[in-house]
C-alpha positions as CSV (number, residue, x, y, z in Angstrom):
1,M,-12.5,-21.5,16.1
2,A,-13.2,-18.1,18.2
3,Y,-15.8,-16.9,15.8
4,G,-15.7,-13.7,17.5
5,A,-12.3,-12.6,17.7
6,L,-12.1,-14.0,13.5
7,S,-15.3,-11.7,12.7
8,P,-13.1,-8.4,11.3
9,M,-12.1,-11.1,9.0
10,L,-14.5,-13.4,8.2
11,I,-16.7,-10.2,7.3
12,V,-14.0,-8.5,4.4
13,L,-13.9,-12.1,3.1
14,G,-17.3,-13.1,3.4
15,A,-18.1,-10.3,1.2
16,A,-15.7,-10.8,-1.1
17,V,-17.2,-14.3,-1.9
18,V,-20.6,-12.3,-2.2
19,G,-19.0,-10.2,-4.3
20,V,-17.9,-12.9,-6.4
21,L,-21.4,-14.1,-6.7
22,L,-22.8,-10.7,-7.0
23,E,-20.9,-10.5,-10.6
24,A,-22.5,-13.1,-11.9
25,V,-26.4,-12.5,-11.1
26,L,-26.6,-8.6,-10.8
27,P,-27.6,-6.5,-14.5
28,R,-24.7,-4.3,-15.6
29,A,-26.4,-1.4,-14.7
30,V,-26.2,-1.4,-11.1
31,R,-23.3,-3.9,-10.5
32,F,-21.3,-1.0,-9.8
33,R,-22.9,0.4,-7.5
34,A,-23.5,-2.4,-6.0
35,Q,-20.1,-3.6,-5.7
36,L,-18.8,-0.6,-4.1
37,G,-21.4,-0.3,-1.8
38,L,-20.8,-3.9,-0.3
39,A,-17.3,-3.1,-0.2
40,L,-17.3,-0.5,1.8
41,V,-19.9,-1.6,4.0
42,A,-17.9,-4.5,5.0
43,I,-14.7,-2.9,5.5
44,V,-16.7,-0.3,7.9
45,A,-18.6,-3.1,9.7
46,A,-15.1,-5.1,10.0
47,F,-13.4,-2.6,11.6
48,A,-16.5,-2.2,13.9
49,A,-16.5,-6.1,14.8
50,L,-12.4,-5.3,15.4
51,V,-13.3,-2.4,17.9
52,V,-15.4,-4.7,20.2
53,V,-13.3,-7.9,19.8
54,A,-10.4,-5.9,21.0
55,S,-12.4,-3.9,23.8
56,T,-13.3,-7.1,25.1
57,K,-10.7,-9.2,24.7
58,S,-8.1,-8.3,27.6
59,E,-5.9,-11.0,26.6
60,S,-4.7,-12.5,23.6
61,V,-6.8,-15.2,21.5
62,T,-5.6,-18.2,20.2
63,T,-7.4,-20.1,17.8
64,V,-7.8,-22.2,14.6
65,S,-5.4,-24.7,16.1
66,G,-2.7,-22.2,16.8
67,A,-2.5,-20.9,13.1
68,V,-4.1,-17.6,14.0
69,V,-2.9,-15.4,17.1
70,L,-5.2,-12.1,17.6
71,D,-2.9,-10.3,20.4
72,G,-2.4,-6.3,20.6
73,T,-0.1,-6.6,17.7
74,A,-2.2,-8.0,15.2
75,M,-5.3,-5.9,16.2
76,F,-3.2,-2.6,15.6
77,L,-2.0,-3.9,12.2
78,Q,-5.4,-4.8,11.0
79,G,-7.1,-1.7,12.4
80,T,-4.4,0.0,10.0
81,V,-5.0,-1.6,7.1
82,L,-9.0,-1.6,7.9
83,L,-9.0,2.2,7.7
84,V,-6.3,3.0,4.8
85,S,-8.5,0.4,3.0
86,L,-11.7,2.2,3.7
87,V,-9.9,5.6,1.6
88,A,-8.1,3.5,-0.9
89,V,-11.5,1.4,-2.2
90,A,-13.6,4.5,-2.1
91,F,-10.7,5.7,-4.5
92,M,-11.2,2.8,-6.8
93,G,-14.7,3.9,-6.8
94,E,-14.2,7.5,-8.4
95,R,-16.1,7.9,-11.5
96,R,-15.2,11.9,-12.2
97,L,-12.0,11.7,-13.1
98,E,-12.2,10.4,-16.7
99,R,-14.6,11.2,-19.5
100,V,-15.4,8.9,-22.3
101,V,-17.6,8.9,-25.5
102,R,-19.2,5.7,-26.2
103,Q,-19.1,6.2,-29.6
104,P,-15.4,6.8,-31.2
105,E,-16.5,8.3,-34.3
106,L,-18.2,10.8,-32.0
107,V,-15.4,12.2,-30.7
108,G,-14.9,15.3,-32.7
109,A,-18.3,16.4,-32.6
110,A,-18.4,15.5,-28.9
111,T,-15.5,17.8,-28.0
112,G,-16.5,20.5,-30.1
113,S,-19.5,21.6,-28.1
114,G,-19.1,19.5,-25.3
115,T,-21.8,16.9,-25.5
116,N,-22.9,15.5,-28.6
117,G,-26.5,15.6,-27.8
118,T,-27.0,11.6,-27.1
119,G,-25.9,11.4,-23.8
120,D,-23.1,9.5,-25.2
121,I,-20.4,11.5,-23.4
122,T,-20.3,9.2,-19.7
123,D,-17.9,9.5,-16.7
124,A,-16.0,6.9,-16.2
125,D,-13.7,5.0,-13.3
126,M,-9.7,4.9,-13.7
127,F,-9.9,0.8,-14.4
128,T,-10.1,-1.0,-18.0
129,S,-13.8,-1.8,-19.6
130,S,-12.2,-4.9,-20.4
131,G,-9.1,-6.2,-18.9
132,A,-8.9,-9.3,-21.2
133,S,-8.9,-7.3,-24.3
134,V,-6.0,-5.7,-26.2
135,P,-4.9,-2.5,-25.5
136,G,-6.5,-0.2,-28.6
137,S,-8.3,-3.5,-29.9
138,D,-11.4,-3.2,-31.5
139,A,-12.6,-5.2,-28.8
140,E,-11.8,-2.8,-26.3
141,Y,-13.7,0.5,-27.7
142,E,-16.6,-2.1,-28.4
143,A,-16.6,-2.7,-24.1
144,T,-16.0,1.4,-23.5
145,R,-19.0,1.7,-26.2
146,A,-21.1,-0.4,-24.0
147,G,-20.5,1.2,-21.0
148,G,-18.1,-2.0,-19.9
149,T,-17.2,-1.4,-16.7
150,T,-14.0,-3.3,-14.4
151,T,-16.3,-4.1,-11.1
152,E,-14.2,-6.9,-10.2
153,V,-11.7,-4.8,-8.7
154,F,-13.9,-4.7,-5.4
155,P,-14.2,-7.9,-4.6
156,L,-10.6,-8.2,-6.0
157,A,-9.4,-5.6,-3.2
158,L,-11.4,-7.3,-0.5
159,F,-9.8,-10.7,-0.6
160,A,-6.1,-8.1,-0.8
161,V,-7.5,-7.2,2.7
162,G,-8.6,-10.4,3.9
163,G,-5.2,-11.4,3.3
164,M,-3.4,-8.6,4.6
165,M,-5.5,-9.0,7.9
166,L,-4.4,-12.1,8.0
167,F,-0.8,-12.2,7.4
168,G,0.2,-10.1,10.2
169,A,-1.8,-12.4,12.5
170,C,-0.7,-15.9,11.6
171,G,0.7,-18.3,14.4
172,D,3.0,-20.7,11.9
173,L,4.6,-20.4,8.7
174,L,2.2,-22.2,6.6
175,T,-0.9,-20.1,7.4
176,M,1.2,-17.1,6.6
177,F,2.3,-18.6,2.9
178,V,-1.6,-19.0,2.2
179,A,-2.2,-15.7,3.4
180,L,0.8,-14.4,1.3
181,E,-0.8,-15.8,-1.5
182,V,-4.6,-14.6,-0.7
183,M,-3.0,-10.9,-0.3
184,S,-0.9,-10.9,-3.5
185,L,-3.0,-12.2,-6.1
186,P,-5.7,-10.0,-6.4
187,L,-2.7,-7.4,-6.6
188,Y,-1.4,-8.7,-9.3
189,L,-4.7,-8.6,-11.5
190,L,-5.3,-5.1,-10.1
191,C,-2.2,-4.0,-11.4
192,G,-2.9,-4.3,-15.0
193,L,-6.3,-3.3,-14.6
194,A,-5.3,0.5,-16.0
195,R,-7.7,2.5,-18.4
196,R,-5.0,4.8,-19.6
197,R,-1.6,3.7,-20.5
198,R,-2.7,-0.1,-20.4
199,L,0.4,-1.4,-22.5
200,I,2.6,-0.1,-19.1
201,S,0.2,-1.4,-16.8
202,Q,-0.1,-5.0,-18.3
203,E,3.7,-4.8,-18.0
204,A,4.2,-3.6,-14.3
205,A,1.4,-6.5,-13.8
206,L,3.4,-9.3,-14.9
207,K,6.9,-8.2,-13.7
208,Y,5.1,-7.9,-10.3
209,F,3.4,-11.8,-11.2
210,L,6.6,-13.3,-12.1
211,L,8.9,-11.9,-9.1
212,G,6.3,-12.3,-6.6
213,A,6.0,-15.9,-7.8
214,F,10.0,-16.1,-7.0
215,A,9.9,-14.3,-4.0
216,S,6.9,-17.0,-2.7
217,A,8.8,-19.7,-3.7
218,F,11.5,-18.5,-1.6
219,F,9.2,-18.4,1.5
220,L,8.2,-21.6,1.2
221,F,11.7,-22.9,0.7
222,G,12.3,-20.9,3.9
223,A,9.6,-22.3,5.9
224,A,10.6,-25.7,4.4
225,F,14.1,-25.0,6.3
226,A,13.0,-24.0,9.3
227,Y,10.8,-27.1,9.8
228,G,13.5,-29.1,9.1
229,A,15.5,-27.5,11.5
230,T,13.1,-27.5,14.4
231,G,10.2,-30.1,13.7
232,S,7.6,-27.1,13.5
233,L,6.1,-24.7,11.3
234,D,4.6,-23.3,14.7
235,L,6.5,-19.9,15.0
236,A,6.5,-20.0,19.2
237,E,7.3,-24.2,19.0
238,I,10.5,-22.9,16.8
239,N,11.6,-20.3,18.6
240,T,11.5,-22.6,21.7
241,S,13.5,-25.5,19.9
242,L,15.8,-22.8,18.6
243,A,16.2,-21.6,22.5
244,S,18.1,-24.9,23.0
245,A,20.0,-26.1,19.5
246,D,23.3,-26.7,19.2
247,D,23.2,-26.2,15.6
248,R,21.3,-23.4,14.1
249,S,22.5,-23.4,10.7
250,L,19.4,-25.0,9.4
251,A,17.7,-22.4,10.7
252,V,19.6,-19.4,9.7
253,I,19.2,-20.3,6.4
254,G,15.6,-20.8,6.7
255,F,15.7,-17.4,7.9
256,A,17.6,-15.8,5.2
257,L,15.3,-17.8,2.8
258,L,11.8,-16.5,4.8
259,S,13.1,-12.8,4.8
260,V,13.2,-12.9,0.9
261,G,9.2,-13.3,0.5
262,L,8.7,-10.8,3.2
263,L,11.7,-7.9,1.8
264,F,10.3,-8.7,-1.3
265,K,6.9,-7.3,-0.1
266,I,7.9,-4.3,1.4
267,G,10.3,-3.4,-1.1
268,A,13.3,-3.5,0.5
269,V,17.1,-3.4,-1.1
270,P,18.2,-6.1,-3.6
271,F,14.1,-7.2,-3.9
272,H,12.8,-3.7,-4.9
273,S,13.4,-3.6,-8.7
274,W,9.6,-4.1,-9.3
275,I,8.2,-1.1,-7.3
276,P,8.9,1.7,-9.3
277,D,7.4,-0.2,-12.7
278,V,4.6,-1.5,-10.4
279,Y,3.8,2.0,-8.8
280,Q,4.0,3.8,-11.9
281,G,2.2,1.4,-14.2
282,A,-0.8,0.1,-12.1
283,P,-3.9,2.3,-11.9
284,T,-3.1,5.1,-9.1
285,P,-5.8,4.1,-6.7
286,V,-3.7,0.4,-6.7
287,T,-0.7,2.3,-6.4
288,G,-2.1,3.7,-3.3
289,F,-3.4,0.6,-2.2
290,M,-0.7,-1.5,-2.3
291,A,1.7,1.8,-1.1
292,S,0.2,2.0,1.9
293,A,-1.9,-1.3,3.0
294,T,0.6,-3.6,1.8
295,K,3.2,-2.5,3.0
296,V,1.4,-2.6,6.4
297,A,0.6,-6.2,6.5
298,A,4.4,-7.1,5.1
299,F,5.9,-5.3,7.4
300,G,3.0,-6.9,10.6
301,G,4.2,-10.6,9.0
302,L,8.3,-9.6,9.4
303,L,8.0,-8.3,13.1
304,R,5.8,-11.6,13.4
305,V,8.6,-13.7,12.5
306,C,11.6,-11.8,13.8
307,Y,10.1,-11.4,17.4
308,L,8.1,-14.5,17.9
309,G,9.7,-16.9,15.7
310,F,13.3,-16.3,15.4
311,G,13.9,-14.2,18.1
312,E,16.2,-16.7,19.6
313,I,19.0,-16.4,17.2
314,H,18.6,-12.4,16.4
315,K,22.5,-12.4,17.0
316,D,22.7,-14.3,13.3
317,W,20.0,-12.7,11.4
318,E,21.0,-9.0,12.6
319,P,23.4,-8.1,10.5
320,I,21.6,-9.1,7.5
321,L,18.5,-6.7,8.2
322,W,21.8,-4.1,9.1
323,A,23.1,-4.4,5.7
324,V,19.4,-4.3,4.0
325,A,18.3,-1.2,6.1
326,I,21.5,0.7,5.2
327,A,21.2,-0.1,1.2
328,T,17.6,0.4,0.9
329,M,17.9,3.6,2.8
330,L,20.6,4.8,0.9
331,I,19.6,3.5,-2.5
332,G,16.0,4.6,-2.7
333,A,17.0,7.7,-1.8
334,I,20.1,8.4,-4.1
335,M,17.8,6.6,-6.9
336,A,14.9,8.8,-6.1
337,V,17.2,12.2,-7.0
338,T,17.3,11.0,-10.2
339,Q,13.5,10.5,-11.3
340,S,11.6,12.8,-13.7
341,D,8.3,10.7,-13.3
342,I,6.4,11.9,-10.0
343,K,4.9,8.4,-9.5
344,R,8.3,6.8,-10.0
345,M,9.8,9.6,-7.6
346,L,7.3,8.6,-4.9
347,A,8.1,4.7,-5.8
348,Y,12.0,5.3,-5.0
349,S,10.5,7.5,-1.8
350,S,8.3,4.1,-0.3
351,I,11.9,2.4,-0.7
352,T,13.3,4.6,1.5
353,H,10.9,4.7,3.9
354,A,10.6,1.0,4.4
355,G,14.5,1.2,5.4
356,F,13.5,3.5,7.7
357,L,11.0,0.8,9.2
358,L,13.3,-1.9,9.7
359,L,15.2,0.4,12.0
360,G,12.4,-0.5,14.1
361,V,12.3,-4.2,13.4
362,I,15.9,-4.3,14.2
363,A,15.5,-2.4,17.7
364,L,13.7,-5.6,18.6
365,D,12.3,-4.7,22.5
366,E,8.8,-3.0,22.8
367,H,10.1,0.6,21.7
368,G,10.8,-1.1,18.3
369,I,7.2,-2.5,18.2
370,T,5.6,0.6,19.2
371,A,7.9,2.8,17.0
372,T,6.9,0.6,13.9
373,L,3.4,0.3,14.1
374,F,3.1,4.1,14.7
375,Y,5.0,4.6,11.7
376,L,3.2,2.0,9.5
377,A,-0.1,3.9,10.4
378,V,1.2,7.8,9.6
379,Y,2.9,6.6,6.6
380,G,0.1,4.5,5.8
381,F,-2.0,7.4,5.2
382,S,0.5,10.2,3.8
383,T,1.2,7.8,0.4
384,L,-2.2,7.0,0.0
385,G,-3.1,10.9,0.2
386,A,-0.7,11.9,-2.1
387,F,-0.9,9.2,-4.7
388,A,-4.6,10.3,-4.3
389,T,-3.7,14.1,-5.2
390,I,-1.3,13.3,-8.1
391,S,-4.3,11.2,-9.4
392,V,-6.6,14.9,-10.1
393,V,-3.9,16.7,-11.5
394,R,-4.6,15.6,-15.6
395,E,-2.7,17.1,-18.6
396,P,-5.1,19.0,-21.0
397,D,-7.9,17.6,-22.6
398,R,-7.1,15.3,-26.1
399,P,-9.3,12.7,-27.0
400,V,-7.9,9.6,-27.6
401,G,-9.9,6.7,-29.0
402,P,-12.9,6.8,-26.8
403,H,-11.3,9.0,-24.2
404,L,-11.8,12.3,-24.0
405,S,-10.0,13.7,-20.1
406,G,-6.5,13.9,-20.4
407,R,-4.5,11.2,-18.5
408,E,-2.6,11.8,-15.7
409,A,0.4,14.8,-15.7
410,T,3.2,12.8,-13.5
411,D,6.1,14.3,-15.5
412,I,7.7,16.4,-12.6
413,S,8.1,19.4,-15.1
414,Q,4.7,19.6,-15.6
415,W,4.0,20.7,-11.8
416,A,5.7,23.5,-12.5
417,G,3.5,26.6,-10.9
418,L,0.4,23.9,-9.8
419,G,0.8,25.7,-6.2
420,K,0.6,29.4,-7.8
421,R,-2.8,28.5,-9.7
422,Y,-4.3,26.2,-7.3
423,P,-3.6,26.7,-4.2
424,L,-5.4,24.1,-2.2
425,V,-4.5,21.2,-4.2
426,G,-0.8,22.5,-3.6
427,A,-0.6,23.3,-0.1
428,M,-2.3,19.3,0.6
429,F,0.7,17.8,-1.7
430,S,3.0,20.0,0.0
431,M,1.8,18.9,3.5
432,F,2.2,14.9,2.3
433,L,5.7,16.0,1.3
434,L,6.9,17.5,4.2
435,A,6.1,14.3,5.9
436,F,7.8,12.3,4.3
437,A,10.8,14.4,4.5
438,G,10.3,14.3,8.4
439,I,9.9,18.0,8.7
440,P,8.5,19.2,12.5
441,L,4.9,19.7,13.1
442,T,4.2,16.8,10.5
443,S,3.1,13.1,11.4
444,G,6.3,12.1,9.1
445,F,8.7,13.8,11.8
446,I,7.2,12.2,15.0
447,A,7.4,8.6,13.2
448,K,11.1,9.1,12.2
449,F,11.9,10.0,15.2
450,A,10.0,7.4,17.1
451,V,12.3,4.4,15.0
452,F,15.5,6.6,15.0
453,S,15.2,6.8,19.1
454,A,14.3,3.0,19.3
455,A,17.1,2.0,17.5
456,A,19.8,4.0,19.3
457,G,18.4,2.7,22.5
458,S,19.2,-0.7,21.1
459,G,22.7,-0.2,20.3
460,A,22.2,0.8,16.8
461,G,23.6,4.2,16.2
462,I,25.2,3.8,12.9
463,L,22.3,3.2,11.7
464,V,20.1,5.9,12.6
465,V,23.4,8.4,11.9
466,I,23.0,6.7,7.9
467,G,18.8,7.3,8.3
468,V,19.8,11.1,9.1
469,L,21.8,11.4,6.3
470,S,19.4,9.8,4.2
471,S,16.8,11.7,5.2
472,A,18.7,15.0,4.2
473,I,19.0,13.4,0.7
474,A,15.2,12.4,0.6
475,A,14.4,16.2,1.3
476,Y,16.5,17.4,-1.5
477,F,13.9,15.9,-3.7
478,Y,10.6,16.8,-1.7
479,I,11.3,20.1,-1.3
480,R,12.4,20.4,-5.0
481,I,8.2,19.6,-6.4
482,I,7.1,22.0,-3.5
483,I,9.6,25.0,-5.0
484,A,9.0,23.6,-8.5
485,M,5.2,24.0,-7.7
486,F,5.1,27.6,-6.1
487,F,8.4,29.3,-6.8
488,T,8.4,28.1,-11.0
489,D,6.6,29.7,-14.0
490,P,3.9,26.6,-15.7
491,P,4.7,24.9,-19.1
492,A,3.5,26.5,-21.5
493,D,1.0,23.4,-21.9
494,P,-0.3,23.3,-18.2
495,P,-2.2,20.7,-16.6
496,H,-5.1,21.6,-14.8
497,I,-7.1,19.6,-12.0
498,V,-10.4,17.9,-12.1
499,R,-12.7,18.0,-9.2
500,P,-13.1,14.9,-8.2
501,S,-16.2,13.5,-6.2
502,I,-16.6,12.8,-2.3
503,L,-15.5,9.6,-2.1
504,T,-11.7,10.8,-3.3
505,T,-12.2,14.4,-1.8
506,A,-13.2,13.1,1.5
507,G,-9.9,10.7,1.2
508,I,-7.9,13.0,0.6
509,A,-8.9,15.5,3.3
510,A,-8.8,12.6,5.6
511,C,-5.1,12.1,5.2
512,T,-4.6,15.6,5.2
513,V,-6.0,15.9,8.8
514,V,-4.6,12.7,9.8
515,T,-1.1,13.9,8.9
516,I,-1.4,17.0,10.6
517,L,-3.3,16.1,13.7
518,L,-0.7,13.3,14.7
519,G,2.4,15.7,14.3
520,I,1.1,18.1,16.6
521,L,-0.8,15.5,19.2
522,P,0.7,12.2,17.9
523,Q,0.5,11.1,22.0
524,P,-3.2,8.9,21.6
525,L,-1.9,7.0,18.2
526,L,1.6,6.2,20.2
527,D,0.3,5.2,23.6
528,L,-2.0,3.0,21.5
529,A,0.6,1.7,19.5
530,E,2.9,1.1,23.1
531,R,-0.3,-0.7,24.5
532,A,-0.5,-3.4,21.7
533,A,3.1,-4.3,21.0
534,Q,2.9,-7.3,22.4
535,F,3.4,-10.6,20.7
536,H,2.1,-14.0,22.1
């Protein structure tokens, strides 16, 4: 056990366990700040430990009897997961965007004067006060009236982060399955804890759980076939065995089943049906967390399986990924054009970007790994910043039960004229959209250029042509929103911007700076990704 090399993961998972214990012993009044502080400190400490490990280890570290392999790629992915998770967890702690009254019968008096003089109006986070209560029930109102907060979201998020860190550093398929479940189970719960639109949130959680369970079963079945073909679950041993195998049919079947579980996590077609519903229904901080950190971890696992475990049979699985990449790029872009809800539009956009990322996987060389790592880093910050910006755009305040503030304005028609009324918010959101479209001087342009170059260099020129076509289609719906924000008159009852706390403001600002900076000066991160592009 190389405890030093494992320390980043141990810090995160240890803090998650401590967070569970704090739920049992801390009084409600201090629980929220304690849990938020613990989560943020743990992520920062884990990143610091990772920097120390990466700077002191000149070679990869294989530990826990080969179950964990900490090479350059794994450390780069872990660092990316930790950085975007830091922003996402801070976003989960936002308490300025929702206002509730603790006594629903006083809503009329409260909204008439802005306060009822007894301190019953209070700020709240974006998670339900009682996840076990029926939406709209007396039990939910009672929990809100009592000032209940679902602080369990922070240890759940830490468990998910720990699973993500392990997923891209697995040396065998059994450990990868365990990491997949540690990563996924907290996300199933987090998706169903939205404060507003709770029925949609619970529906999203149920869909994600059921489909995720089937995908995990496929992954486990694929591991069994891989063991049957090679007699091992270790990825390096599987690849070595396949190099001298005469009959590879079982291994091909195993890879196909494994890819179902992995492609489900990245949201590739035809395993993408959960993404629009879950992204729309989950609490927006959780949506941003999944769209960024989960995608980073899932592609880390896919890279490791394709390159380290089944690289010897790449001619057998390349046609599968070609078909998946083409369908993912085109279907994601075409479906996004038809959407009227901005969160669903970004969900289909994330599907399209998964297709672009698959081009880096298909390249099957160091250039492909470098391009994929860079793309994951820049896309993670851009998409997290976009969802954080969506959360501050609110419908006019209308009391509904204990809730006084308006809901998120997610209908695209509601965003008309928003940029003219709130230029700063419109400019930042436009920057994220331009990065998604791959416009020059944004990080998205460099990322797309990198994966397209890697794919073209490996002989996948047809995929590059289809990728450019898909990018052109995607540019339409991105620019459509920008035109609506700046060149269209606002609706009769326009939404407004709620000023968030420093937790969200700093996160949006950081994501904006990263998006711009990596579009102008991408070379340092490209060099870091190139040095990290190695598997052992």
